[in-house]
GUVO-100655 format. One record per residue (C-alpha): residue number from 0; residue in one letter; x, y, z. Coordinates in nm, 4 decimals, decimal comma, padded with zeros to 6 digits, always signed. Example, Ala and Ser with C-alpha at 12.3 -4.5 7.8 and 13.67 -1.06 7.14 Angstrom:
<logus>
LOGU resi resn       c1       c2       c3
LOGU    0    A +01,2300 -00,4500 +00,7800
LOGU    1    S +01,3670 -00,1060 +00,7140
</logus>
This chain:
<logus>
LOGU resi resn       c1       c2       c3
LOGU    0    M +10,8912 +08,0346 +19,1100
LOGU    1    I +11,2365 +07,9036 +19,0286
LOGU    2    K +11,4452 +08,1591 +18,8495
LOGU    3    I +11,7870 +08,1329 +18,6924
LOGU    4    L +11,9744 +08,4436 +18,5879
LOGU    5    F +12,2798 +08,4539 +18,3645
LOGU    6    A +12,5600 +08,6919 +18,2852
LOGU    7    F +12,8002 +08,6057 +18,0062
LOGU    8    F +13,1245 +08,7602 +17,8908
LOGU    9    L +13,4601 +08,6812 +17,7402
LOGU   10    C +13,7386 +08,6348 +17,9891
LOGU   11    F +14,0155 +08,8923 +17,9575
LOGU   12    T +13,8588 +09,0491 +17,6483
LOGU   13    F +13,8430 +09,4274 +17,6489
LOGU   14    T +13,7665 +09,4946 +17,2811
LOGU   15    L +13,4280 +09,5253 +17,1161
LOGU   16    K +13,4844 +09,2264 +16,8870
LOGU   17    A +13,1860 +09,0008 +16,8193
LOGU   18    Q +13,1153 +08,7317 +17,0749
LOGU   19    P +12,9596 +08,3870 +17,0364
LOGU   20    I +12,5821 +08,3861 +17,0683
LOGU   21    I +12,3182 +08,1242 +17,1296
LOGU   22    K +11,9715 +08,1529 +16,9768
LOGU   23    G +11,7365 +08,3212 +17,2212
LOGU   24    G +12,0196 +08,3948 +17,4602
LOGU   25    L +12,1953 +08,1789 +17,7163
LOGU   26    E +11,9582 +08,2853 +17,9936
LOGU   27    N +11,6499 +08,1685 +17,8019
LOGU   28    F +11,8209 +07,8459 +17,6988
LOGU   29    A +11,9221 +07,7594 +18,0535
LOGU   30    T +11,5924 +07,8634 +18,2096
LOGU   31    S +11,4097 +07,6337 +17,9671
LOGU   32    N +11,6410 +07,3407 +18,0329
LOGU   33    S +11,7280 +07,3720 +18,3990
LOGU   34    V +11,6323 +07,1030 +18,6473
LOGU   35    Y +11,6807 +07,2649 +18,9892
LOGU   36    P +11,8763 +06,9983 +19,1803
LOGU   37    R +11,6990 +06,8189 +19,4608
LOGU   38    Y +11,9268 +06,8863 +19,7553
LOGU   39    S +11,9601 +07,2579 +19,6924
LOGU   40    L +11,5889 +07,2894 +19,6211
LOGU   41    S +11,4834 +07,1213 +19,9455
LOGU   42    N +11,7323 +07,3261 +20,1483
LOGU   43    C +11,6639 +07,6647 +19,9828
LOGU   44    I +12,0207 +07,6942 +19,8577
LOGU   45    E +12,0774 +07,9716 +19,6043
LOGU   46    G +12,3803 +08,1494 +19,4669
LOGU   47    T +12,6100 +08,1978 +19,1708
LOGU   48    V +12,8180 +07,9297 +19,0007
LOGU   49    T +13,0816 +08,0470 +18,7525
LOGU   50    I +13,1586 +07,8172 +18,4604
LOGU   51    S +13,4608 +07,8561 +18,2347
LOGU   52    F +13,4311 +07,6968 +17,8916
LOGU   53    K +13,5679 +07,7007 +17,5386
LOGU   54    L +13,3952 +07,6743 +17,2003
LOGU   55    N +13,5334 +07,5419 +16,8749
LOGU   56    S +13,4481 +07,6878 +16,5343
LOGU   57    A +13,1349 +07,4689 +16,5147
LOGU   58    G +12,9972 +07,6183 +16,8360
LOGU   59    E +13,0632 +07,3017 +17,0342
LOGU   60    V +13,1722 +07,3087 +17,3981
LOGU   61    Y +13,4972 +07,1133 +17,3997
LOGU   62    Y +13,6188 +07,2186 +17,7441
LOGU   63    S +13,4309 +07,3232 +18,0563
LOGU   64    K +13,4917 +07,3424 +18,4281
LOGU   65    I +13,3557 +07,4984 +18,7466
LOGU   66    S +13,5633 +07,8096 +18,8131
LOGU   67    S +13,3877 +07,8926 +19,1378
LOGU   68    G +13,0910 +07,7224 +19,2919
LOGU   69    I +12,8651 +07,6902 +19,5913
LOGU   70    G +12,9708 +07,3417 +19,6888
LOGU   71    T +12,6396 +07,1643 +19,6290
LOGU   72    D +12,4552 +07,0005 +19,3401
LOGU   73    L +12,3989 +07,3498 +19,1939
LOGU   74    D +12,7588 +07,3324 +19,0692
LOGU   75    D +12,6851 +07,0162 +18,8726
LOGU   76    E +12,3659 +07,1623 +18,7251
LOGU   77    A +12,5422 +07,4779 +18,6064
LOGU   78    L +12,8104 +07,2663 +18,4388
LOGU   79    R +12,5461 +07,0404 +18,2823
LOGU   80    L +12,3634 +07,3382 +18,1321
LOGU   81    I +12,6776 +07,4706 +17,9649
LOGU   82    R +12,7598 +07,1274 +17,8249
LOGU   83    L +12,4013 +07,0907 +17,7065
LOGU   84    S +12,4442 +07,4096 +17,5031
LOGU   85    S +12,7165 +07,2444 +17,2943
LOGU   86    G +12,6532 +07,2777 +16,9211
LOGU   87    K +12,3912 +07,5467 +16,9705
LOGU   88    W +12,6314 +07,8406 +16,9585
LOGU   89    T +12,7010 +08,0640 +16,6610
LOGU   90    V +13,0595 +08,1819 +16,6686
LOGU   91    P +13,2107 +08,4660 +16,4620
LOGU   92    K +13,4669 +08,3782 +16,1946
LOGU   93    N +13,7482 +08,5371 +16,3907
LOGU   94    H +13,6622 +08,3519 +16,7139
LOGU   95    D +13,9684 +08,2317 +16,9045
LOGU   96    S +13,8796 +07,8830 +17,0253
LOGU   97    A +14,1601 +07,8964 +17,2821
LOGU   98    V +13,9943 +08,1843 +17,4679
LOGU   99    S +13,7937 +08,0934 +17,7776
LOGU  100    L +13,4374 +08,2154 +17,8046
LOGU  101    I +13,2944 +08,2882 +18,1469
LOGU  102    A +12,9307 +08,2311 +18,2423
LOGU  103    P +12,8330 +08,3325 +18,5969
LOGU  104    I +12,5065 +08,1483 +18,6586
LOGU  105    K +12,2848 +08,2781 +18,9374
LOGU  106    F +12,0311 +08,0367 +19,0814
LOGU  107    S +11,7411 +08,2008 +19,2628
LOGU  108    L +11,4411 +08,0460 +19,4374
LOGU  109    A +11,2116 +08,3462 +19,4256
LOGU  110    T +10,8882 +08,2945 +19,6232
LOGU  111    Y +10,9681 +07,9262 +19,6757
LOGU  112    N +10,8845 +07,9210 +20,0468
LOGU  113    C +11,2399 +08,0240 +20,1250
LOGU  114    R +11,1923 +08,3796 +20,2445
LOGU  115    D +11,1794 +08,2807 +20,6117
LOGU  116    R +11,4585 +08,0254 +20,5904
LOGU  117    N +11,7363 +08,0967 +20,8373
LOGU  118    P +12,0619 +08,1800 +20,6516
LOGU  119    Q +12,2526 +07,9826 +20,9140
LOGU  120    D +12,0436 +07,6737 +20,8387
LOGU  121    I +12,1189 +07,7155 +20,4677
LOGU  122    Q +12,4908 +07,7445 +20,5364
LOGU  123    R +12,4764 +07,4334 +20,7543
LOGU  124    A +12,3051 +07,2507 +20,4685
LOGU  125    I +12,5868 +07,3503 +20,2314
LOGU  126    T +12,8471 +07,2315 +20,4822
LOGU  127    A +12,6562 +06,9063 +20,5319
LOGU  128    Y +12,6435 +06,8434 +20,1573
LOGU  129    K +13,0207 +06,8688 +20,1301
LOGU  130    A +13,0683 +06,6394 +20,4296
LOGU  131    N +12,8130 +06,3885 +20,3027
LOGU  132    E +12,9783 +06,3434 +19,9632
LOGU  133    E +13,2327 +06,1022 +20,1093
LOGU  134    L +12,9542 +05,9056 +20,2816
LOGU  135    V +12,7568 +05,8849 +19,9566
LOGU  136    N +13,0680 +05,7619 +19,7776
LOGU  137    S +13,1139 +05,4896 +20,0388
LOGU  138    I +12,7515 +05,3764 +19,9951
LOGU  139    Q +12,7884 +05,3657 +19,6172
LOGU  140    N +13,1169 +05,1780 +19,6371
LOGU  141    F +12,9493 +04,9128 +19,8507
LOGU  142    Y +12,6624 +04,8613 +19,6063
LOGU  143    R +12,8942 +04,8616 +19,3050
LOGU  144    N +13,0927 +04,5885 +19,4756
LOGU  145    K +12,7702 +04,4060 +19,5555
LOGU  146    E +12,6846 +04,4021 +19,1842
LOGU  147    K +13,0255 +04,2484 +19,1185
LOGU  148    G +12,9797 +03,9940 +19,3969
LOGU  149    T +13,2737 +04,1270 +19,5972
LOGU  150    A +13,0891 +04,3102 +19,8761
LOGU  151    I +13,0797 +04,1858 +20,2344
LOGU  152    E +12,7083 +04,1159 +20,2774
LOGU  153    A +12,7209 +04,1559 +20,6560
LOGU  154    E +12,8046 +04,5254 +20,6073
LOGU  155    E +12,4846 +04,6083 +20,4179
LOGU  156    P +12,2699 +04,6955 +20,7255
LOGU  157    R +12,5225 +04,9679 +20,8100
LOGU  158    F +12,4840 +05,1235 +20,4646
LOGU  159    V +12,1043 +05,0912 +20,4771
LOGU  160    A +12,1072 +05,2835 +20,8058
LOGU  161    L +12,3429 +05,5422 +20,6591
LOGU  162    K +12,1112 +05,5991 +20,3619
LOGU  163    K +11,8200 +05,6523 +20,6006
LOGU  164    E +12,0239 +05,8957 +20,8069
LOGU  165    L +12,1157 +06,0977 +20,4966
LOGU  166    G +11,7575 +06,1030 +20,3680
LOGU  167    Y +11,8040 +05,8826 +20,0618
LOGU  168    D +11,4746 +05,6943 +20,0522
LOGU  169    D +11,2340 +05,5778 +19,7804
LOGU  170    E +11,0675 +05,9195 +19,7696
LOGU  171    Y +11,4017 +06,0829 +19,6928
LOGU  172    F +11,4894 +05,8188 +19,4339
LOGU  173    R +11,1552 +05,8605 +19,2530
LOGU  174    A +11,2116 +06,2361 +19,2423
LOGU  175    R +11,5624 +06,1774 +19,1034
LOGU  176    I +11,4207 +05,9491 +18,8346
LOGU  177    K +11,1643 +06,2160 +18,7480
LOGU  178    D +11,4513 +06,4620 +18,7014
LOGU  179    G +11,6248 +06,2117 +18,4754
LOGU  180    L +11,3148 +06,1731 +18,2598
LOGU  181    K +11,2941 +06,5494 +18,2248
LOGU  182    K +11,6546 +06,5560 +18,1065
LOGU  183    L +11,5738 +06,2882 +17,8482
LOGU  184    K +11,3093 +06,5207 +17,7039
LOGU  185    Q +11,5845 +06,7807 +17,6734
LOGU  186    K +11,7897 +06,5177 +17,4833
LOGU  187    D +12,0420 +06,5142 +17,7658
LOGU  188    K +12,0896 +06,1383 +17,7749
LOGU  189    Q +12,4151 +06,1611 +17,9704
LOGU  190    G +12,2564 +06,3661 +18,2476
LOGU  191    A +11,9536 +06,1369 +18,2611
LOGU  192    C +12,1606 +05,8209 +18,2815
LOGU  193    E +12,3735 +05,9741 +18,5553
LOGU  194    D +12,0559 +06,0244 +18,7592
LOGU  195    F +11,9389 +05,6673 +18,6949
LOGU  196    L +12,2817 +05,5261 +18,7803
LOGU  197    F +12,2905 +05,7283 +19,1010
LOGU  198    V +11,9693 +05,5553 +19,2099
LOGU  199    K +12,1033 +05,2124 +19,1164
LOGU  200    H +12,4364 +05,2652 +19,2886
LOGU  201    M +12,2544 +05,3717 +19,6034
LOGU  202    G +12,1142 +05,0203 +19,6263
LOGU  203    S +11,7694 +05,0805 +19,4737
LOGU  204    D +11,6174 +04,8969 +19,1783
LOGU  205    L +11,3643 +05,1728 +19,1031
LOGU  206    A +11,5646 +05,3016 +18,8057
LOGU  207    D +11,6508 +04,9620 +18,6566
LOGU  208    E +11,3783 +04,9852 +18,3925
LOGU  209    M +11,4999 +05,3304 +18,2842
LOGU  210    L +11,8585 +05,2097 +18,2664
LOGU  211    E +11,7593 +04,9119 +18,0536
LOGU  212    K +11,5477 +05,1260 +17,8241
LOGU  213    Y +11,7665 +05,4340 +17,7777
LOGU  214    C +12,1220 +05,3710 +17,8969
LOGU  215    R +12,2450 +05,0510 +17,7384
</logus>
């Protein structure tokens, strides 16, 4: 079972004034719309990501950022969920749109074969994710340049080997596409297209049909 728990409060607000609300509650909204990110899921990474955001009078999220995170793709998912809630908030008439709202989002993989996972292995996976980001960026830069016709073709075998070393294979890409399709059902076109583009920019054509169909 994948469980996501939420706490929500106004930053630096100590009065009992009415707060913005979302139908059904933020926890229910996020639990229904969450796509537990692949890297953290496969490495049993859990924890709390704190998002700071602001709402305008229409209940739209016009500013959001990660205040404190774990350092993996859980950070991006927490931020995506808050942005996905844009327009679904009901704000009181006296709401100050300049005030930051704080949403600590706790990701938990209850009973997901993680009970016996060594905490040291999990921490190593978090450290590896941070270190691998630069390598992923270098792979994507190569394939972006290849699309433009400016890449040095002789360098491609090195990037193919690097992808294999990092575990980015067709199985991973198909799973990433599946996540993107789930986000489309949530009407999160931006999130879906980001997943499809990730696959493309990693040198795979598996997402080309999705990009042509949904992201033009």
